[in-house]
Every structure is written in C-alpha cells, then in structure tokens.
NUMI-888074 format. One record per residue (C-alpha): residue in one letter; z, x, y. Coordinates in steps of 0.25 Angstrom, whole numbers, padded with zeros to 4 digits, always signed. Each point is the difference from the previous one (the first is absolute). Example, Ala and Ser with C-alpha at 12.3 -4.5 7.8 and 13.67 -1.06 7.14 Angstrom:
NUMI-888074
 aa    c3    c1    c2
  a +0031 +0049 -0018
  s -0002 +0006 +0014
//
This chain:
NUMI-888074
 aa    c3    c1    c2
  m +0015 +0006 +0064
  f +0001 -0010 -0012
  a +0005 +0005 -0014
  l +0004 -0006 -0013
  a +0004 +0005 -0014
  v -0004 -0008 -0012
  r +0005 +0002 -0014
  f -0008 -0005 -0012
  y +0006 -0002 -0014
  l -0011 +0001 -0010
  r +0000 -0008 -0014
  d -0003 +0012 -0009
  a -0007 +0014 -0002
  e -0013 -0007 -0001
  a +0002 -0008 +0012
  a +0005 +0012 +0008
  q -0013 +0008 -0004
  a -0009 -0012 +0005
  f +0008 -0002 +0013
  d -0001 +0015 +0003
  q -0015 -0001 -0002
  l -0001 -0012 +0009
  v +0008 +0009 +0010
  a -0010 +0011 -0002
  e -0011 -0009 +0003
  t +0006 -0006 +0013
  a +0007 +0012 +0007
  p -0013 +0008 +0004
  l -0005 -0013 +0007
  i +0013 -0002 +0007
  r -0001 +0015 +0005
  s -0015 -0001 +0004
  e +0000 -0014 +0005
  e +0013 -0003 +0007
  p +0003 +0009 +0013
  a +0012 -0007 +0003
  t +0006 +0003 -0014
  l +0007 +0013 +0003
  i +0007 +0002 -0013
  y -0002 -0007 -0013
  a +0008 +0008 -0011
  v +0001 -0004 -0014
  h +0012 +0006 -0008
  t +0003 +0000 -0015
  v +0015 -0001 -0002
  k +0008 +0011 -0007
  d +0007 -0006 -0012
  a -0007 -0014 +0002
  p -0014 +0001 -0006
  l -0003 -0015 +0002
  s +0003 +0001 +0015
  r -0009 +0004 +0012
  v +0005 +0001 +0014
  f -0010 -0001 +0012
  y +0003 +0004 +0014
  e -0009 -0005 +0010
  l +0000 +0003 +0015
  y -0009 -0007 +0010
  a -0003 +0003 +0015
  d +0005 -0014 +0003
  r +0001 -0014 -0006
  a -0014 -0003 +0003
  g -0004 +0012 -0009
  f +0008 -0005 -0011
  d -0006 -0014 +0002
  a -0014 +0006 +0000
  h +0003 +0008 -0013
  e +0004 -0013 -0007
  e -0014 -0006 +0004
  q -0008 +0011 -0006
  p -0008 -0004 -0013
  h +0005 +0012 -0008
  v +0015 -0004 +0003
  k -0003 -0015 -0003
  r -0005 +0005 -0013
  f +0012 +0009 -0003
  l +0009 -0011 +0004
  s -0006 -0010 -0010
  e -0002 +0009 -0011
  r +0013 +0007 +0000
  e +0008 -0013 -0004
  q -0005 +0002 -0015
  y +0007 +0013 -0001
  l +0014 -0004 +0006
  t +0013 -0005 -0003
  g +0005 +0000 +0014
  v -0002 +0006 +0014
  r +0010 +0003 +0011
  v -0005 +0001 +0014
  e +0009 +0006 +0011
  f -0005 +0000 +0015
  l +0006 +0012 +0007
  d +0004 +0003 +0014
  a -0008 +0010 +0008
  p +0001 +0014 -0007
  t +0007 +0012 +0006
  g +0000 +0014 -0003
  k -0010 +0012 -0003
  g -0015 -0004 +0001
  v +0003 -0013 +0008
//
C-alpha cells in the first residue's frame, strides 16, 4: 500500500468555498475512475476553517502514479493553486490497525 496526508492552507473564506467546490467536482471521478485509489478522504479541520486535510490510500505506488495522470486530477492540481497559501505533503509508512 501507498499512503499520504496532504494539508492545504487556503487564502480566505471565498477561496475555501471555491476549493471545496473543486473537490466536490473531482472526488466522484476519483471514486468511479480509479480502482487502485482505496481511500480518498477530505476533511475540514476543527478550529481551522482555512485548512483541509486529505488522506489518500492507494493499492500501491503504481496506483498513486495512475491517479496523478488522470485528467480530473491534473485539472484539480492546476486549479487548486489559486486558492492556496501553502500545502504540506507527508508520505506515510504502510498503515496498520483496523480495516487494513
């Protein structure tokens, strides 16, 4: 398995709303078009309204690489920049625990 967590820092409330809309347009395509994407969870952050945290779990590195090449993901990656003040990506070790 291949996993990562991404924290997005959004410019302002208007940017957060637009970013959330972009996510709402992208996430269904990830679910329907990407069998190697096992989990693609998007979280708002309690007490940090201008942050979003994504948790992504792929069957393997090839699944992640295929995800990055999808047209809907490329669109998300290019359009998201206008809403952000920063981003932090953390690649994670293989998960353990319930459901894995």
